[in-house]
Structures are given as C-alpha cells and as structure tokens.
N, C-alpha and C positions, 0 to 999 in steps of 0.2 A: 945753405942758399938763404940769407936775410925773409924775412916777411916783405920791405917793399920792394926785394929786385922779383920775387914772386909776383905780387901785384902788377909789376913793371911788367913781366912777360903774359902775362893774362889777358890785361889792357891790349897788348900788342897784339896776341890772340885776335880779339876781337876786331881790330880796327883790318886784319886782312879778310877774317871771315865776312864783315860786311861789304865789301868791296866784291865780292863774290858773285854772278849772276848766270842764271839757271840757262844755260843752253838752251836752242830752240833745235827742235824734232818735226818733223816734216817725215809723209809717206810719200816718195819717191818713186815707189813704181812697183808691181804686182802682177807674177806670172804666175800658172800654172805649170807643174814639174812633174815629169812621171815616178810613179810610184811601186815598190814593191806589192805593198796591199790593194784593196780594192778603192778606199776613200783617195780622194787626191790631196795633190799635198801641192805646198805655196811657195815661194821665195816671194818675203816684202822687202825693199828696200826704204833702206830709213836715210833719210839726210840731217845729220849733227851739225848746227852752227853754231860754234866756242866765239861768246863775245866775252872772253876771259882774261887777262895778260899773259896767264899760264895755260900749257900743254893739256888737256885733259884725255887722263887714261884710261880707256873703260874697262873694267873688269866683264862684263856681263850686261843685257840686255832681257827682258820679253817686250811678247804683245799680243794685244786683243784685239780685237773687229768682230762690234756685236749688230746686229740690224733688229730692229725691233725687241731690243732688249733680250734677242737670242742671242745668246756669245759663240760664234759660226763658229771663228779659226781663233788659234794659241803656236805662240811660238816663242821660240827662246833660242837667244847666240852667245858663244864665250870668245875669245880671242881676236877683240874687235880692234881697230884701230886705234891707233892714238888720233885727238881731234886735235889738230895745233891752235897755238893761240889767233884769234883774230881770224881762227878759219873754219875750213868744213871738211866732210869726209863724209861719205855714204861707205852704209856696209848694210849687210843679207842678213833678216832671220828666216832660219827655217818653219815654216807653219803646217799645220795638219788642221784638217775640218773636223771639227765634230760632229759625227752621222746623227745622233740622238736629236741635238739643237736644231739642228737642218730640216730632220725631219717635221719637226714642233711647226717650224717657221715656216715650211711648206705649206703646213696643217694651218696653219694661222693665217696667212695671205689664202688658202684656197677658202674659208670659212670666211675669212671678212675681207673684199675684193678691194682695192687700194691703186691708186697711181703712184704713190709713195711709200717711202719707210723712210726709217731714223736711224742714222749708222752712230756710232759711238768708237772711236777708235784709243786704246788705249797702251803705250808705251813707258816701261821702266829700264832706269840706266841707272847702271851699280861703276858709280865714280871710284870706289875705292872705300877704303874705312874713314880717312879725314874728311872728305868732302860727303854732302846730303846726297840722299840720290832722287836722282832726274823721273820727275812723272810727270806726264804730257798726257792729257786728254782732249781730242777733237770731237766735237760732233757736230752733227747737221741733219739732211732731209738729203734722198738720190731719187729720182726718178727711178721706179720701175723698168720702165726701155730701158735705162741705162743699164740695167741689170741682165735683162734678157740679150741686151746687145752685146757685152763684155763676157757672157756664156758661151754665145753661138761662135766667139772667133776661134 
C-alpha cells in the first residue's frame, strides 16, 4: 500500500472519530439488597443514552459514590447490554459499602453537624478497544434529612 493510500485511510479514521459523542449516563435507581456478610450491598441502576449512529457495545462499568469526599459505595458490572444507536439502556451495578469510610463519614458528621453534605458520583464505562473510555462525574448537595429518610425506609 502506498503512502497516499495510507494517509487517506488515516484521514478517514479521523473523520469517523470526530463524529463520536460521549453517551450520557445517569443514576436511575438505588436499592439495598440482602447480603451474606454484615455490610449492606446495593444495586445501582445506571441509564446510558447513546447519541451516536452506531450501537454501543459496553464491556464493563465501575461506579463510585462519595459523600463529603468519603468514598462510601463502589461497584462493578460486566456482561452489559448493547445500547442501540440513538437509544438507551438501563443496567445494574452491584455495589458494596466501605465500612471504614462509613465510620469516618459518620464521625465527621457527628463532630461537625450540618444540614447538607456534598455528593459525587463517578461512573466509568468501557466501550471496547476502539472507543474511548467514558467517564462521567456528577456532583451536588444532598440535605441530610433526605439521607435519614432514605435510610429509614
């Protein structure tokens, strides 16, 4: 293959890559599920919306939820559904609670009472070798009354 043909192929790859948009990811649900050990387990539903003309075949995902910079919940998933072109899919990530981080978080809240806590949700989706890893971060504030009512249900 000659140099002009190789340059044309590389240029074509650049055009295809520039039209790719990162999918949108949001938390669609959170449930406490029974566990064999003493720590609670969670199932977190993530909704992925694909704004691209090609289906998105996800290989795996990881998820982290922090409150006031304490990384409390972590989870992973594999065997995820294909997100259709211009479509969406919901999948579940199994997650566990970090006992040490939870104790530190509760201690910090007890030592410095407040009405709100900061949260940060991070998700990473692996779309395979030829697509970039999709990283999503969402953050904000949660009133502590929302946490108390959610834990008592």
